[in-house]
Each structure stands twice: as C-alpha cells, then as structure tokens.
DOPAMAR-506878 format. One record per residue (C-alpha): x, y, z. Coordinates in steps of 0.25 Angstrom, whole numbers. Layout:
BEGIN
     X     Y     Z
     X     Y     Z
...
//
This chain:
BEGIN
     X     Y     Z
     0     0     0
     6    13    -4
     4    22     8
    11    35    12
    15    33    26
    16    46    34
    25    45    45
    23    54    57
    37    61    57
    48    53    62
    46    41    70
    45    42    85
    57    38    94
    54    27   104
    57    25   118
    69    17   122
    75    13   136
    73    24   147
    68    35   137
    55    42   135
    48    38   122
    49    50   112
    42    53    99
    48    60    87
    43    72    81
    34    66    71
    26    58    81
    26    69    91
    19    78    81
     9    67    77
     5    66    92
     3    81    93
    -6    80    80
   -14    69    85
   -17    75    98
   -19    90    94
   -25    88    80
   -32    75    80
   -36    76    95
   -31    61    98
   -29    57   112
   -15    54   118
   -19    39   119
   -24    39   104
   -11    45    99
    -3    35   107
   -10    23   101
   -10    29    87
     5    32    87
     9    20    96
    15    28   107
    13    28   122
     3    38   127
    13    45   136
    22    48   124
    10    54   117
     7    62   130
    22    67   131
    22    71   116
    10    80   118
    16    87   130
    27    91   121
    25   105   114
    36   101   104
    43    89   100
    57    87   106
    66    77   100
    73    66   109
    88    65   109
    94    52   115
   108    52   118
   116    42   110
   122    31   118
   135    27   111
   142    20   122
   133     7   121
   138    -6   116
   127    -5   105
   131     8   100
   140     3    88
   128    -7    85
   117     3    84
   117     3    69
   116   -12    68
   105   -13    78
    97    -2    71
    98    -9    58
    96   -23    63
    85   -21    73
    74   -20    63
    79   -33    56
    78   -41    68
    65   -35    73
    72   -27    84
    76   -40    91
    86   -36   102
    89   -50   104
    93   -53    89
   101   -39    89
   108   -43   102
   112   -57    96
   117   -51    83
   125   -40    90
   132   -50    99
   135   -60    87
   139   -50    76
   143   -37    82
   150   -41    95
   140   -34   104
   142   -37   119
   131   -29   125
   119   -34   132
   105   -38   125
    98   -27   134
   106   -16   127
   102   -21   113
    87   -22   118
    88    -7   122
    94    -3   109
    83   -11   101
    71    -6   109
    70     8   103
    72     3    89
    61    -7    90
    52     4    97
    55    14    86
    51     3    75
    38     1    83
    35    16    83
    39    17    68
    29     7    64
    18    16    71
    23    29    66
    16    28    52
     3    35    57
    -5    36    44
    -5    33    30
    -8    43    19
   -13    37     7
   -17    44    -7
   -32    47   -10
   -40    34   -13
   -29    24    -9
   -34    20     5
   -45    19    15
   -44    14    29
   -56     6    35
   -59     3    49
   -70     0    59
   -73     9    71
   -82     6    83
   -90    17    91
  -100    17   102
  -112    25    95
  -122    32   104
  -136    29    99
  -149    33   106
  -152    19   109
  -138    17   116
  -123    16   112
  -119     6   102
  -106     1    95
  -105     4    80
   -94     0    70
   -89    11    61
   -83     8    48
   -73    18    43
   -67    20    30
   -57    31    29
   -51    36    15
   -36    37    18
   -33    50    10
   -45    59    13
   -48    53    27
   -62    53    24
   -70    42    31
   -82    34    29
   -90    29    42
  -100    18    43
  -106    12    56
  -110    -2    57
  -114   -11    69
  -103   -21    66
   -90   -23    58
   -95   -35    50
   -90   -37    36
  -103   -33    29
  -103   -20    36
   -88   -18    33
   -89   -20    18
  -102   -12    17
   -95     0    24
   -84    -1    14
   -94     1     3
  -101    12    10
   -88    19    11
   -85    17    -4
   -99    24    -7
   -96    35     3
   -83    39    -3
   -87    35   -18
   -75    26   -19
   -64    18   -12
   -49    18   -10
   -40     8   -16
   -35     3    -2
   -43     0    11
   -35    -2    24
   -41   -10    35
   -37   -15    49
   -38   -30    48
   -53   -32    52
   -59   -46    51
   -68   -41    40
   -56   -38    32
   -46   -49    35
   -41   -59    46
   -27   -63    51
   -22   -76    46
    -9   -76    54
     5   -70    54
    -1   -56    50
    -8   -61    37
   -23   -59    35
   -34   -65    27
   -44   -56    20
   -59   -57    23
   -64   -63    10
   -76   -54     9
   -68   -42    12
   -58   -45     2
   -69   -47    -9
   -74   -34    -5
   -61   -27    -7
   -59   -34   -20
   -73   -30   -24
   -71   -15   -22
   -56   -16   -26
   -49   -10   -14
   -37   -15    -8
   -38   -19     7
   -26   -16    16
   -24   -20    31
   -17   -12    42
    -5   -19    47
    -8   -28    59
    -9   -20    72
    -7    -7    64
   -22    -2    63
   -17    12    64
   -13    11    50
   -27    15    47
   -27    27    56
   -35    35    46
   -48    27    48
   -45    25    63
   -45    40    64
   -58    40    57
   -64    31    67
   -59    39    79
   -64    52    72
   -78    46    71
   -78    42    86
   -73    56    91
   -80    65    82
   -93    58    77
   -99    50    89
   -97    59   101
  -110    66   105
  -119    59    95
  -131    50    98
  -137    42    86
  -151    37    84
  -147    24    77
  -137    19    67
  -143    26    56
  -142    39    63
  -127    35    67
  -124    32    52
  -130    45    47
  -123    54    57
  -110    47    54
  -111    50    40
  -114    64    42
  -103    66    52
   -93    60    42
   -97    70    31
   -98    82    39
   -87    80    50
   -77    69    46
   -76    73    32
   -75    88    35
   -65    88    46
   -50    92    43
   -43    79    45
   -31    79    55
   -21    72    47
   -24    77    33
   -29    91    37
   -40    90    27
   -54    87    27
   -57    72    23
   -68    77    13
   -58    86     6
   -47    75     5
   -58    66     0
   -60    75   -12
   -46    71   -16
   -48    56   -13
   -62    54   -19
   -56    53   -34
   -46    43   -29
   -56    33   -24
   -60    21   -32
   -75    23   -36
   -85    12   -30
   -99    17   -34
  -100     8   -46
   -97    -5   -39
  -108   -12   -32
  -107   -16   -18
   -98   -28   -14
  -110   -34    -7
  -118   -34   -20
  -108   -40   -29
   -98   -48   -21
   -97   -63   -23
   -97   -69    -9
   -93   -83    -6
  -102   -92     2
  -102  -107     6
  -115  -114     3
  -121  -118    16
  -128  -132    18
  -141  -126    15
  -136  -122     2
  -137  -107     5
  -127   -96     5
  -128   -83    12
  -127   -68     7
  -130   -56    16
  -138   -65    26
  -147   -71    16
  -145   -85    10
  -146   -91    -4
  -147  -105    -9
  -137  -112   -19
  -137  -126   -25
  -136  -136   -13
  -124  -143   -20
  -116  -131   -17
  -117  -133    -2
  -103  -130     4
   -98  -123    -8
   -93  -109    -9
  -102  -100   -18
  -101   -85   -22
  -113   -77   -19
  -115   -63   -26
  -126   -53   -26
  -130   -47   -40
  -142   -38   -43
  -151   -44   -33
  -147   -58   -35
  -138   -67   -27
  -129   -76   -36
  -122   -88   -31
  -110   -94   -38
  -102  -107   -37
   -89  -107   -44
   -93   -96   -53
  -106  -102   -57
  -120   -97   -52
  -127  -107   -43
  -138   -99   -37
  -145   -85   -39
  -155   -79   -30
  -162   -66   -28
  -155   -58   -17
  -163   -58    -4
  -166   -44     1
  -166   -47    16
  -157   -55    26
  -158   -69    31
  -166   -75    20
  -164   -87    11
  -166   -90    -3
  -166  -104    -8
  -169  -109   -22
  -175  -123   -22
  -166  -128   -33
  -154  -126   -24
  -158  -136   -14
  -156  -151   -13
  -171  -154   -15
  -171  -162   -28
  -159  -170   -24
  -165  -173   -10
  -178  -178   -16
  -170  -187   -26
  -163  -192   -14
  -176  -196    -7
  -182  -202   -19
  -178  -217   -17
  -185  -216    -3
  -197  -211   -10
  -196  -221   -21
  -196  -232   -11
  -208  -227    -4
  -216  -226   -17
  -212  -240   -20
  -220  -245    -8
  -231  -235   -10
  -245  -239   -16
  -245  -237   -31
  -254  -225   -34
  -262  -233   -44
  -268  -242   -33
  -273  -230   -26
  -289  -229   -28
  -293  -215   -34
  -308  -211   -34
  -313  -207   -47
  -323  -195   -48
  -332  -189   -58
  -327  -175   -63
  -341  -170   -60
  -338  -171   -45
  -327  -161   -47
  -336  -152   -55
  -346  -152   -45
  -336  -148   -34
  -332  -137   -42
  -346  -130   -42
  -349  -120   -31
  -354  -127   -19
  -350  -140   -26
  -342  -145   -14
  -353  -144    -4
  -362  -156     0
//
C-alpha cells in the first residue's frame, strides 16, 4: 500500500537506567497540540502515543521544549564496542544474552552481562517507541477509507440502550458516514457499506479494517483467513480490503477520532424518542456540524476537502446492491431446502448434502449446481417462509418403493369383477334431478 507516513518530528528519546523519561521536540509539540487544540485528556494522549501519563503531564507543564543532554560515559568496557552493538542489536532482536556471548567470543569483552543489558535496554526501548511514532497516514484523494464500529449508550425516552455505530471515514477529506444498528452482524456490516457508498456517491480503492470477525479470523502465526461472504462483497464492489497490523489498531486513527468526536459532540445533552429519531438526528448533525467544523489535523472543513476528493471516488450508483446480485453458496439440508434471508426454498432432493449457488435476480431466486440451473422460485417477500415445488420431493420414488407391498395386498384382494353392482334405470336419476324429487 502506497502510503505517505507523516512522522511526528524526530523520535522520542527513551528512559534508561536511573534517568527520567524524556521526549524529543516533535513528540512534545504533538502532545501540546492534542491537549490544546483537540481537547484530549492526558490519559487519552498517553494511550495514543504509547507514553506514561506522567510523561505527558510533565511535558504539558513545560512552557517550551528543553533538549536533554546526557554525559558521555567513555570509560566503560563497552565504549569501544558501542558501534558494533548498535548495528548488531536489531539483527538479534535486541537480545542482550546473544550480544554478550558474541562480545566475549569474537571481541574479547571481559565485562559483565549486566553491563550489556544496561546498554541494550535504551536501544530496545527506542525501537519500541519508534514503532508507535507514525501517528497518522496521509493518503491522496480517493485512495483509502477507514472503517470501524463504535459503541455508545444512547438515551431514549424509554431508557438508555446500547447502540452500535458503523463509521466509514474517507482518508483524505476526513468526511465520515455514521449508521446506527442494534448489533454488528455481517448483514448490517455490509448494508452499512452500501449506504456509505450511496451517501458519498462512490467508494475509495482501499478499505482499512481492524480485523473484526466479520472481515477475517486468525489461523495461527499471524496469518488470517478472510470471511468468505465479506471477500465476495469486496470483489463484487471492486475495493481492496486491508488490515491493520495486529495489535496496532491506532493505524486507523482517522476513523477512531470520528467515533470519539461523535461521543463527545453529538450525544451529550440529547434524548431521543426512538431509533428512527436517533438516526435522523445523527444524519442532521453529520451534515450541519461534523462536515462543517474545521478539522484539527487538516485545518480545513471536511466538506471543503471532499469537493476535491469527490471526483476521485469510484462511482457506484449504476451497480445493483450486493444483496440482490451476489451468488451465495448453500449446502442443501436433509429436507432439500436452502435458506436465503430467513426464507427457505426447495431444490431437487437428489442434491441433499451438495453445495449449490443461490442468486436473486429481478424478483426470482435462481439456484444452480455446477453452473446448471436446478431450481427457480418467485422470491418470498416476508421472512421465515418456505416455498416447495412438489416435483423436487421424493414422492414419486417413495410411491414406487412402496408398490411391491401394495401389489402383494392387491393379489390377496377380492377381484373387482366379483363385487355385485346394483343396476338402476336412468329414469330414477332424472326424477331425483327434478325440484323436490329427492323427497319421499
């Protein structure tokens, strides 16, 4: 992924033995900005930047940044090996034990293991801080969206209730789309994507996610397996799904900032009649407040930057919904039915246990097996309904299977020709057909 990583100045220095943790100028300025401009709490800043909250508090107490100068200790046994240690430490993952062994075997070091540990500790800490120092990714218009769920306790007139907020934020303009749901199930997740595409009039080429189960699941040693339905959804719409690095959810800080902004700016002081009122108020707030405010990072209104990003989005209006067009795989149950949106449709019973493809098209449900159409139904409008075609069942075969037993019974039955039948004159029936003819 071609991303322009904006580092926050130079990397922060780190604490070593018996010294106070210090930050360098770039990080010090970022702490000041988040506190004064973004109105973040000290604890939130510490979590975002990977610092101790006391370090953040100390930086905010300083009226200007003061560089830290440490006296050079040239008299230690490691002084002449410092260049080797700085070069070699990353290669052995900052293992003081390996470095100590190599120093003694190859460089004639006679000092202690503890001395090597003290030397390596600040190098390891500096690497740890460096990995957290890329605070945001700046992407060109139309390249990337960041997607996440947020949870909020929403005050309704009937009481407080948890709602899940789907948020899709365009990386360049920082314009966000919010959609509330009652849960984070896959159906709501995909539907919210399509609502966002319609809202913005298009989509970006990449989507960044934080590894939810509706997107992927781990399969060991850092590898993941895509959710098959989600992967089909991404292929249908043509965007490239990307994942945050494991345990690095801050990579998608733009969308997380959008979730936080909703909680601190939209919810306080409001009470909603119901979910409909909540959704309508959220849409109005997005258009009149969130889109119009001057963003703390870009120093522009999202709606103004969106004017430059709109033309770079991939249009989606001409493409039908994934829900209406996608082929979904189903395994035929023992009752020779397959499910689609909480309704069930029959297929020929010989396909029990086989995998078929189910697709909606123009009010019809088309079911294929190995590319050939095996069943078609009118789509059911409601939910929890069943549509069965008699020809799909095993009725004829079942009757054939029972025939020998029936034939045996008929063999012992009395021949029909021996049954006495009363013969009547047709005039009897004509008389019965006359009005009152049936009365005695």
